[in-house]
TORMIVO-931159 format. One line per field, with one value per residue (C-alpha): residue number from 1; residue in three letters; x, y, z. Coordinates in Angstrom, 2 decimals. Layout:
<pts>
seq c(NUM | ...);
type c(ALA | ...);
px c(X | ...);
py c(Y | ...);
pz c(Z | ...);
</pts>
This chain:
<pts>
seq c(1 | 2 | 3 | 4 | 5 | 6 | 7 | 8 | 9 | 10 | 11 | 12 | 13 | 14 | 15 | 16 | 17 | 18 | 19 | 20 | 21 | 22 | 23 | 24 | 25 | 26 | 27 | 28 | 29 | 30 | 31 | 32 | 33 | 34 | 35 | 36 | 37 | 38 | 39 | 40 | 41 | 42 | 43 | 44 | 45 | 46 | 47 | 48 | 49 | 50 | 51 | 52 | 53 | 54 | 55 | 56 | 57 | 58 | 59 | 60 | 61 | 62 | 63 | 64 | 65 | 66 | 67 | 68 | 69 | 70 | 71 | 72 | 73 | 74 | 75 | 76 | 77 | 78 | 79 | 80 | 81 | 82 | 83 | 84 | 85 | 86 | 87 | 88 | 89 | 90 | 91 | 92 | 93 | 94 | 95 | 96 | 97 | 98 | 99 | 100 | 101 | 102 | 103 | 104 | 105 | 106 | 107 | 108 | 109 | 110 | 111 | 112 | 113 | 114 | 115 | 116 | 117 | 118 | 119 | 120 | 121 | 122 | 123 | 124 | 125 | 126 | 127 | 128 | 129 | 130 | 131 | 132 | 133 | 134 | 135 | 136 | 137 | 138 | 139 | 140 | 141 | 142 | 143 | 144 | 145 | 146 | 147 | 148 | 149 | 150 | 151 | 152 | 153 | 154 | 155 | 156 | 157 | 158 | 159 | 160 | 161 | 162 | 163 | 164 | 165 | 166 | 167 | 168 | 169 | 170 | 171 | 172 | 173 | 174 | 175 | 176 | 177 | 178 | 179 | 180 | 181 | 182 | 183 | 184 | 185 | 186 | 187 | 188 | 189 | 190 | 191 | 192 | 193 | 194 | 195 | 196 | 197 | 198 | 199 | 200 | 201 | 202 | 203 | 204 | 205 | 206 | 207 | 208 | 209 | 210 | 211 | 212 | 213 | 214 | 215 | 216 | 217 | 218 | 219 | 220 | 221 | 222 | 223 | 224 | 225 | 226 | 227 | 228 | 229 | 230 | 231 | 232 | 233 | 234 | 235 | 236 | 237 | 238 | 239 | 240 | 241 | 242 | 243 | 244 | 245 | 246 | 247 | 248 | 249 | 250 | 251 | 252 | 253 | 254 | 255 | 256 | 257 | 258 | 259 | 260 | 261 | 262 | 263 | 264 | 265 | 266 | 267 | 268 | 269 | 270 | 271 | 272 | 273 | 274 | 275 | 276 | 277 | 278 | 279 | 280 | 281 | 282 | 283 | 284 | 285 | 286 | 287 | 288 | 289 | 290 | 291 | 292 | 293 | 294 | 295 | 296 | 297 | 298 | 299 | 300 | 301 | 302 | 303 | 304 | 305 | 306 | 307 | 308 | 309 | 310 | 311 | 312 | 313 | 314 | 315 | 316 | 317 | 318 | 319 | 320 | 321 | 322 | 323 | 324 | 325 | 326 | 327 | 328 | 329 | 330 | 331 | 332 | 333 | 334 | 335 | 336 | 337 | 338 | 339 | 340 | 341 | 342 | 343 | 344 | 345 | 346 | 347 | 348 | 349 | 350 | 351 | 352 | 353 | 354 | 355 | 356 | 357 | 358 | 359 | 360 | 361 | 362 | 363 | 364 | 365 | 366 | 367 | 368 | 369 | 370 | 371 | 372 | 373 | 374 | 375 | 376 | 377 | 378 | 379 | 380 | 381 | 382 | 383 | 384 | 385 | 386 | 387 | 388 | 389 | 390 | 391 | 392 | 393 | 394 | 395 | 396 | 397 | 398 | 399 | 400 | 401 | 402 | 403 | 404 | 405 | 406 | 407 | 408 | 409);
type c(MET | ALA | SER | GLY | PRO | ILE | ALA | LEU | PRO | ASP | ARG | SER | GLN | SER | GLY | ALA | ALA | MET | PRO | ALA | SER | GLY | PRO | ALA | ILE | TRP | ARG | ASP | ARG | ARG | THR | PHE | VAL | TRP | ARG | LEU | ALA | MET | ALA | LEU | LEU | PHE | VAL | GLY | THR | LEU | GLY | TRP | LEU | ILE | HIS | THR | HIS | PRO | LEU | PRO | ARG | SER | ASP | PRO | ALA | GLN | ARG | LEU | SER | LEU | ASP | GLU | LEU | ALA | THR | THR | THR | ALA | PRO | ALA | ASP | ALA | ALA | ASP | PRO | ALA | ARG | LEU | PRO | ALA | LEU | PRO | ARG | PRO | LEU | ALA | LEU | LEU | ALA | LEU | PRO | PRO | ASP | LEU | ALA | ARG | ALA | SER | ASN | ALA | ALA | VAL | PRO | ALA | GLN | PRO | PHE | ALA | GLN | ILE | ALA | PRO | PRO | PHE | ARG | ALA | THR | LEU | THR | ALA | ASP | ALA | ARG | ALA | ARG | ALA | ALA | ASP | CYS | LEU | ALA | ALA | ALA | GLN | TRP | TYR | GLU | ALA | GLY | ASP | ASP | PRO | PRO | GLY | GLU | ARG | ALA | VAL | ALA | GLN | VAL | VAL | LEU | ASN | ARG | VAL | ARG | HIS | PRO | ALA | PHE | ALA | LYS | SER | VAL | CYS | GLY | VAL | VAL | PHE | GLN | ASP | ALA | ASN | ARG | ALA | ASN | ALA | CYS | GLN | PHE | THR | PHE | ALA | CYS | ASP | GLY | SER | LEU | VAL | ARG | ARG | ARG | PRO | GLY | VAL | VAL | ALA | TRP | ALA | ARG | ALA | GLN | ALA | ILE | ALA | MET | ALA | ALA | LEU | ASN | GLY | ALA | VAL | ASP | PRO | ALA | VAL | GLY | LEU | ALA | THR | HIS | TYR | HIS | ALA | ASP | TYR | VAL | VAL | PRO | GLN | TRP | ARG | ASP | SER | LEU | ILE | LYS | LEU | GLY | ALA | VAL | GLY | ALA | HIS | LEU | PHE | TYR | ARG | TRP | PRO | GLY | PHE | TRP | GLY | THR | LEU | ALA | ALA | LEU | HIS | PRO | LEU | ALA | PRO | GLY | SER | ALA | GLU | PRO | GLN | VAL | PRO | GLN | LEU | ALA | PRO | MET | SER | GLN | ALA | HIS | ARG | ALA | LEU | THR | ALA | LEU | PRO | GLY | LEU | PRO | GLU | ASP | ASP | ALA | VAL | THR | LEU | PRO | ARG | VAL | ILE | ALA | THR | PRO | ARG | SER | PRO | ALA | PRO | ASP | SER | ALA | ARG | ALA | PRO | ASP | HIS | LEU | THR | LEU | THR | LEU | ASP | ALA | ASN | ALA | PHE | PRO | GLY | SER | TYR | ALA | VAL | ARG | ALA | PHE | ALA | LEU | CYS | LYS | ASP | HIS | PRO | HIS | CYS | LEU | VAL | MET | GLY | GLN | THR | THR | ASP | PRO | ALA | PRO | ALA | PHE | LEU | TYR | LEU | GLN | ASP | THR | ARG | LYS | GLY | VAL | GLN | THR | ALA | LEU | TRP | ASN | CYS | ALA | ARG | THR | PRO | ARG | THR | ASP | HIS | ALA | GLN | CYS | LEU | PRO | ASP | ALA | ALA | GLY | VAL | ALA | HIS | ILE | LEU | ALA | GLY | TRP);
px c(-70.55 | -72.99 | -72.79 | -75.31 | -74.47 | -72.40 | -74.26 | -72.11 | -72.86 | -75.28 | -73.30 | -76.01 | -77.34 | -73.80 | -73.62 | -70.14 | -69.21 | -68.98 | -65.32 | -65.08 | -64.69 | -61.10 | -61.44 | -63.14 | -60.21 | -57.90 | -59.49 | -59.73 | -55.96 | -55.28 | -56.98 | -55.40 | -51.79 | -52.80 | -54.08 | -50.53 | -48.63 | -50.36 | -49.81 | -46.18 | -45.96 | -47.45 | -45.42 | -42.53 | -43.35 | -44.02 | -40.44 | -38.69 | -40.44 | -39.40 | -36.02 | -35.59 | -37.68 | -36.78 | -38.79 | -36.68 | -34.77 | -35.39 | -35.29 | -37.18 | -40.67 | -42.13 | -45.05 | -47.84 | -50.52 | -54.09 | -54.16 | -51.37 | -52.79 | -55.95 | -54.25 | -50.77 | -52.03 | -53.44 | -56.69 | -58.90 | -58.89 | -55.03 | -54.95 | -56.96 | -54.81 | -57.81 | -56.92 | -53.17 | -51.99 | -52.01 | -48.28 | -47.65 | -46.85 | -43.10 | -42.98 | -46.16 | -44.27 | -45.37 | -44.70 | -41.70 | -38.50 | -35.73 | -35.14 | -38.93 | -39.06 | -36.30 | -37.91 | -41.18 | -39.49 | -37.63 | -41.06 | -42.02 | -40.79 | -39.15 | -41.18 | -38.25 | -40.06 | -38.46 | -38.95 | -36.46 | -36.12 | -35.02 | -32.05 | -32.91 | -32.73 | -33.63 | -33.12 | -31.82 | -29.66 | -26.29 | -27.51 | -30.49 | -28.57 | -26.00 | -28.73 | -30.49 | -27.29 | -26.72 | -30.18 | -30.13 | -26.35 | -27.98 | -30.52 | -28.21 | -25.69 | -28.34 | -30.34 | -27.63 | -24.45 | -21.23 | -21.90 | -22.05 | -24.30 | -26.89 | -26.39 | -26.97 | -30.06 | -31.21 | -30.82 | -32.65 | -35.74 | -35.55 | -35.46 | -38.05 | -40.43 | -39.26 | -40.88 | -43.86 | -47.40 | -47.85 | -44.79 | -43.04 | -41.76 | -38.39 | -35.25 | -35.09 | -39.25 | -38.92 | -36.13 | -37.88 | -41.47 | -43.75 | -40.43 | -42.59 | -44.60 | -43.35 | -43.14 | -44.85 | -41.57 | -41.26 | -37.81 | -36.87 | -33.62 | -35.53 | -37.60 | -35.93 | -33.22 | -30.47 | -29.40 | -28.60 | -27.10 | -24.77 | -23.29 | -21.02 | -17.12 | -15.52 | -14.62 | -17.91 | -19.69 | -17.62 | -18.49 | -22.39 | -21.78 | -20.18 | -22.96 | -25.66 | -24.27 | -23.83 | -27.22 | -28.51 | -26.24 | -28.27 | -26.38 | -29.46 | -29.22 | -31.21 | -30.69 | -33.96 | -35.81 | -38.99 | -38.75 | -40.28 | -40.55 | -38.09 | -37.42 | -34.59 | -35.06 | -35.32 | -38.66 | -41.92 | -43.79 | -47.90 | -47.58 | -45.28 | -47.98 | -49.73 | -46.72 | -44.80 | -41.30 | -38.31 | -35.45 | -32.81 | -29.57 | -27.47 | -29.70 | -32.68 | -35.89 | -37.26 | -40.66 | -42.95 | -46.76 | -48.96 | -50.60 | -50.29 | -48.76 | -45.69 | -44.62 | -42.54 | -45.94 | -46.46 | -43.19 | -43.05 | -39.98 | -39.29 | -40.26 | -37.75 | -36.50 | -37.87 | -36.94 | -35.05 | -35.61 | -33.07 | -33.09 | -31.46 | -30.87 | -28.37 | -26.55 | -23.56 | -22.79 | -23.78 | -22.48 | -25.73 | -28.04 | -25.91 | -26.90 | -24.24 | -23.65 | -20.85 | -21.81 | -19.81 | -18.54 | -18.20 | -15.97 | -12.94 | -13.38 | -10.54 | -12.38 | -12.02 | -8.83 | -8.94 | -8.64 | -5.33 | -6.47 | -4.04 | -4.93 | -2.31 | -2.76 | -1.97 | 0.60 | -1.15 | -0.86 | 0.28 | -2.20 | -5.33 | -7.26 | -9.30 | -5.81 | -6.63 | -9.96 | -8.28 | -7.14 | -5.53 | -6.19 | -3.51 | -6.08 | -5.30 | -6.31 | -7.53 | -9.79 | -13.60 | -14.11 | -17.32 | -14.77 | -13.18 | -16.40 | -16.52 | -13.29 | -13.63 | -17.03 | -15.20 | -12.23 | -14.82 | -16.96 | -15.74 | -15.05 | -18.05 | -16.04 | -14.10 | -12.43 | -10.80 | -8.79 | -7.95 | -4.77 | -3.17 | -0.03 | -0.91 | -0.71 | -4.33 | -7.25 | -8.96 | -11.54 | -13.03 | -15.27 | -16.69 | -18.51 | -20.22 | -22.62 | -24.02 | -25.07 | -26.13 | -23.46 | -21.85 | -20.72 | -18.42 | -17.09 | -14.64 | -12.54 | -14.90 | -12.28 | -10.65 | -14.01 | -17.01 | -20.01 | -23.81 | -24.79 | -22.55 | -23.15 | -21.10 | -17.61 | -15.03 | -15.05 | -11.69 | -8.66 | -9.37 | -12.90 | -11.04 | -8.70 | -11.46 | -13.10 | -9.89 | -9.34 | -12.91 | -13.52);
py c(-120.03 | -117.37 | -115.04 | -112.62 | -109.34 | -109.66 | -108.43 | -106.14 | -105.89 | -103.19 | -100.81 | -98.16 | -99.93 | -99.99 | -95.91 | -96.44 | -93.55 | -94.06 | -93.65 | -90.42 | -91.53 | -91.06 | -88.05 | -86.24 | -86.71 | -85.60 | -82.55 | -81.54 | -82.26 | -80.18 | -77.12 | -77.47 | -77.64 | -74.74 | -72.51 | -73.55 | -72.45 | -69.18 | -68.56 | -69.46 | -67.05 | -64.24 | -64.37 | -64.83 | -61.65 | -59.77 | -60.64 | -59.77 | -56.50 | -55.33 | -56.57 | -54.64 | -51.81 | -50.79 | -47.91 | -44.73 | -43.95 | -40.25 | -38.80 | -40.87 | -41.06 | -38.15 | -39.45 | -36.96 | -36.80 | -36.78 | -33.42 | -32.48 | -33.98 | -31.81 | -28.65 | -27.06 | -23.60 | -20.97 | -21.58 | -18.63 | -17.84 | -18.12 | -14.53 | -15.08 | -15.94 | -18.54 | -20.58 | -20.98 | -24.24 | -24.84 | -25.28 | -28.68 | -29.04 | -29.65 | -31.24 | -33.66 | -36.93 | -40.76 | -42.56 | -45.09 | -46.06 | -44.57 | -47.83 | -48.39 | -44.60 | -45.25 | -48.14 | -46.44 | -43.43 | -45.83 | -47.36 | -43.77 | -43.54 | -40.41 | -38.37 | -36.25 | -32.88 | -31.38 | -27.88 | -26.14 | -22.77 | -19.84 | -17.83 | -15.54 | -12.09 | -9.67 | -5.64 | -5.37 | -2.66 | -3.74 | -4.04 | -6.00 | -8.40 | -9.02 | -9.77 | -11.80 | -13.96 | -14.67 | -15.58 | -18.24 | -19.14 | -20.28 | -22.19 | -24.14 | -24.98 | -25.59 | -27.84 | -29.62 | -29.15 | -28.15 | -30.24 | -28.11 | -30.19 | -30.39 | -26.60 | -25.74 | -28.00 | -26.26 | -22.56 | -23.81 | -24.55 | -21.28 | -19.27 | -21.49 | -20.18 | -16.71 | -16.67 | -18.81 | -16.80 | -19.38 | -18.23 | -14.98 | -12.49 | -12.04 | -14.39 | -13.98 | -14.05 | -17.34 | -18.90 | -17.68 | -18.13 | -18.75 | -19.12 | -17.54 | -20.38 | -23.42 | -26.58 | -24.61 | -23.17 | -24.05 | -24.74 | -26.78 | -24.83 | -21.72 | -22.78 | -25.81 | -23.95 | -24.95 | -21.33 | -21.21 | -24.68 | -24.78 | -22.38 | -23.02 | -22.69 | -19.79 | -21.90 | -23.42 | -20.26 | -18.75 | -21.56 | -21.38 | -17.68 | -18.21 | -20.57 | -18.43 | -15.42 | -17.44 | -18.53 | -15.03 | -14.26 | -16.60 | -20.00 | -22.65 | -26.13 | -28.29 | -31.49 | -30.16 | -28.61 | -26.58 | -28.26 | -26.21 | -28.91 | -31.38 | -34.00 | -35.78 | -39.61 | -41.26 | -39.76 | -39.76 | -36.51 | -36.58 | -34.28 | -36.80 | -38.38 | -35.33 | -34.22 | -35.17 | -36.61 | -35.52 | -37.07 | -37.02 | -35.12 | -36.77 | -37.50 | -35.21 | -36.27 | -33.28 | -32.52 | -30.07 | -29.52 | -31.13 | -29.26 | -25.58 | -24.70 | -27.03 | -25.76 | -22.92 | -20.64 | -20.34 | -18.64 | -14.80 | -12.73 | -10.62 | -7.17 | -4.40 | -2.85 | -5.69 | -5.49 | -8.18 | -7.89 | -7.87 | -11.15 | -10.71 | -14.63 | -14.27 | -11.42 | -13.67 | -15.05 | -12.33 | -8.60 | -7.79 | -8.88 | -7.47 | -4.42 | -1.69 | -3.57 | -5.90 | -9.34 | -12.70 | -13.94 | -17.47 | -20.22 | -21.16 | -24.23 | -26.37 | -29.54 | -27.76 | -26.81 | -22.96 | -22.25 | -20.19 | -16.83 | -13.78 | -10.26 | -7.80 | -4.20 | -3.37 | -0.62 | 2.67 | 4.69 | 8.21 | 10.04 | 8.00 | 8.79 | 5.34 | 3.26 | 2.50 | 0.87 | -1.57 | -4.80 | -7.80 | -11.58 | -14.24 | -17.33 | -20.85 | -22.53 | -25.73 | -23.75 | -23.58 | -20.86 | -19.43 | -18.55 | -15.51 | -13.91 | -14.10 | -13.00 | -10.16 | -9.05 | -9.10 | -6.91 | -4.49 | -4.30 | -0.92 | 0.50 | 1.97 | 2.00 | -1.07 | -3.42 | -6.77 | -8.82 | -12.15 | -13.98 | -17.50 | -18.18 | -17.34 | -13.54 | -13.63 | -12.63 | -15.54 | -13.25 | -9.51 | -8.46 | -4.78 | -2.75 | 0.59 | 0.89 | 4.38 | 2.85 | -0.59 | -2.30 | -5.67 | -8.15 | -11.00 | -12.22 | -15.54 | -16.73 | -19.16 | -20.99 | -22.26 | -22.07 | -22.65 | -20.95 | -22.05 | -18.40 | -17.05 | -13.47 | -14.18 | -14.92 | -12.42 | -10.74 | -11.04 | -9.40 | -6.31 | -6.09 | -6.56 | -3.78 | -1.29 | -2.39 | -1.67 | 1.50 | 2.91 | 1.69);
pz c(-11.21 | -10.54 | -7.56 | -6.22 | -4.42 | -1.31 | 1.90 | 3.84 | 7.52 | 8.68 | 11.08 | 11.64 | 14.56 | 16.55 | 16.20 | 14.67 | 12.21 | 8.82 | 7.22 | 4.76 | 1.20 | -0.18 | -2.28 | 0.67 | 2.88 | 0.17 | 0.13 | 3.52 | 3.90 | 0.58 | 2.25 | 5.77 | 4.05 | 1.67 | 4.96 | 6.75 | 3.87 | 3.64 | 7.30 | 7.09 | 4.10 | 5.93 | 8.77 | 6.82 | 4.91 | 8.04 | 9.36 | 6.08 | 6.05 | 9.81 | 8.80 | 6.06 | 6.78 | 10.34 | 11.90 | 12.04 | 14.82 | 16.58 | 19.96 | 22.72 | 22.73 | 24.67 | 27.08 | 27.82 | 30.46 | 29.73 | 30.78 | 28.59 | 25.37 | 25.97 | 26.10 | 26.02 | 25.55 | 28.04 | 29.51 | 29.40 | 33.35 | 33.55 | 34.63 | 37.63 | 40.57 | 41.85 | 39.16 | 39.53 | 40.55 | 44.29 | 45.83 | 47.17 | 51.04 | 50.81 | 54.38 | 53.81 | 53.34 | 53.20 | 56.14 | 54.22 | 55.31 | 52.94 | 51.20 | 50.25 | 49.29 | 46.97 | 45.44 | 45.03 | 43.51 | 41.27 | 39.85 | 38.61 | 34.87 | 34.10 | 31.24 | 29.53 | 27.87 | 25.09 | 26.01 | 28.38 | 30.36 | 28.19 | 30.06 | 32.88 | 32.16 | 34.66 | 34.86 | 38.53 | 40.24 | 41.42 | 45.21 | 44.06 | 41.72 | 44.86 | 47.41 | 44.52 | 43.82 | 47.51 | 47.92 | 44.98 | 46.34 | 49.65 | 48.16 | 46.05 | 48.95 | 51.88 | 49.05 | 47.29 | 49.51 | 47.84 | 44.50 | 41.29 | 39.39 | 42.10 | 42.74 | 39.19 | 39.18 | 42.15 | 40.83 | 37.68 | 39.72 | 41.37 | 38.53 | 36.58 | 39.69 | 39.66 | 36.10 | 36.98 | 38.28 | 40.90 | 42.83 | 44.44 | 41.83 | 43.05 | 43.57 | 47.36 | 47.56 | 45.92 | 48.03 | 51.33 | 50.30 | 53.39 | 55.37 | 58.44 | 58.48 | 60.34 | 58.35 | 55.38 | 53.70 | 50.14 | 50.78 | 53.84 | 54.93 | 55.29 | 58.31 | 59.80 | 61.48 | 59.13 | 58.74 | 62.34 | 62.76 | 59.70 | 57.24 | 54.07 | 54.45 | 52.67 | 49.54 | 49.28 | 49.49 | 46.77 | 44.62 | 45.29 | 44.44 | 41.20 | 40.18 | 41.22 | 39.30 | 35.97 | 36.52 | 36.76 | 33.63 | 31.53 | 32.36 | 31.72 | 32.96 | 30.41 | 33.05 | 34.81 | 31.80 | 33.14 | 36.67 | 39.54 | 42.17 | 43.47 | 46.21 | 47.61 | 46.37 | 49.86 | 50.75 | 48.83 | 49.14 | 48.87 | 45.91 | 43.93 | 41.76 | 41.15 | 38.71 | 36.01 | 36.79 | 34.47 | 35.93 | 38.36 | 39.27 | 42.27 | 44.89 | 43.73 | 41.53 | 39.48 | 38.42 | 36.76 | 36.28 | 33.92 | 31.28 | 30.60 | 33.76 | 32.98 | 29.52 | 28.36 | 27.63 | 31.70 | 32.06 | 31.88 | 32.44 | 35.28 | 35.38 | 35.02 | 38.25 | 40.10 | 44.02 | 45.66 | 49.75 | 52.30 | 53.90 | 58.04 | 57.97 | 55.16 | 57.03 | 58.58 | 55.13 | 52.75 | 52.94 | 50.51 | 53.34 | 56.24 | 58.10 | 59.31 | 62.47 | 62.20 | 62.14 | 62.21 | 58.62 | 57.35 | 59.06 | 57.25 | 55.09 | 55.26 | 53.19 | 49.91 | 47.96 | 47.52 | 43.64 | 43.17 | 42.29 | 43.15 | 42.70 | 41.69 | 40.75 | 37.18 | 36.73 | 36.75 | 33.75 | 34.58 | 32.54 | 33.55 | 36.49 | 36.38 | 36.70 | 40.20 | 39.39 | 36.86 | 38.24 | 36.87 | 38.32 | 37.59 | 37.31 | 37.90 | 34.73 | 36.42 | 38.81 | 38.50 | 35.98 | 37.54 | 40.77 | 38.44 | 38.62 | 42.48 | 42.92 | 40.46 | 42.04 | 45.75 | 44.17 | 42.61 | 45.79 | 46.97 | 43.37 | 41.55 | 38.44 | 38.15 | 35.20 | 36.12 | 33.42 | 34.38 | 32.89 | 32.88 | 31.68 | 27.71 | 27.34 | 25.81 | 28.61 | 29.95 | 31.83 | 31.75 | 34.57 | 33.99 | 36.83 | 37.02 | 39.98 | 38.60 | 35.13 | 36.56 | 34.51 | 35.97 | 33.28 | 33.24 | 30.02 | 29.63 | 26.93 | 25.46 | 23.47 | 26.84 | 29.02 | 26.90 | 27.99 | 27.27 | 26.70 | 23.83 | 25.17 | 27.90 | 25.60 | 25.15 | 21.65 | 19.39 | 20.44 | 18.49 | 20.62 | 23.70 | 23.24 | 22.42 | 25.70 | 27.69 | 25.78 | 26.30 | 30.05);
</pts>
């Protein structure tokens, strides 16, 4: 039976889409699967590379400000005093309660800097060095309290400023910069009446002096690097965001200037023979700043245990005229090592030519102090095998070297 072509319904008028042919559907699916496989392969390969080839570990990345990226070399007009960075106003604070101030300060990331200050070196007379040490000790105690890490950090900031052209050119000059201007002094204790209201006890003052002497003799506190500014964590100074935060020591946050003025190249050694002014406000606690008239001394301090340091004259040699100026200190091995230098300095204050040898139960010397005011010599040396020093120039020589010093002094 013959049959004609079967007529298919015409759907073009209904607007329905014509189904795709079988081969076209397969080609589209094959393309999709191929692309998906390539994407998965890429992701898998990337993950394998990251896992098997980790980035090399190194020191934390150093984040620099735009100013710092632009230049870390001296600007052409660096010698022009008008181009020096302006000193921030220390007492210009934002009106924030302590809790909000701490939160605001914590939100500012620290940017550690690889450079630290070199050891402080200055050619000073014995009197000038004594005045510098007591100015530095006062800044430490009044700013950080009887807290050695905080005091070392404050001392480093002061000595960084001494060598920076934007500040005064002496230790006492930096500590008491603008102290004659109400609410404008660089260290608040110098102009807010603290020097009259409170004073350190004998032990706290001796500890501060020891830290100050160590800093003047070259000890460096790397915790604050090249910091020239700091503030307590419960306040927010108006200048905070114009400087670079380096980190924290205790309750204080430390900063440096951006660009060239916050780098090692901005620091310059103190000129030889620099004068250290006498500061009458320190006279009650400092013999070096005291006039000829008698002034009251420091109060007794019962809050801190006094390190056991006993001074006994060494048996004088019958044929030596220098024997009365040779002293021996019996030291407590658990005492703060810097206190050895303070006690030795006190013992020698009335002796132009003096030697103090410190000993513990070990027969080997633990400490040696040499002073000759006529030659400007004032040296403290420690047994670094027991009390390591950051500056190896402060270490005692070997036994033969010590014997040579004792024989020739």
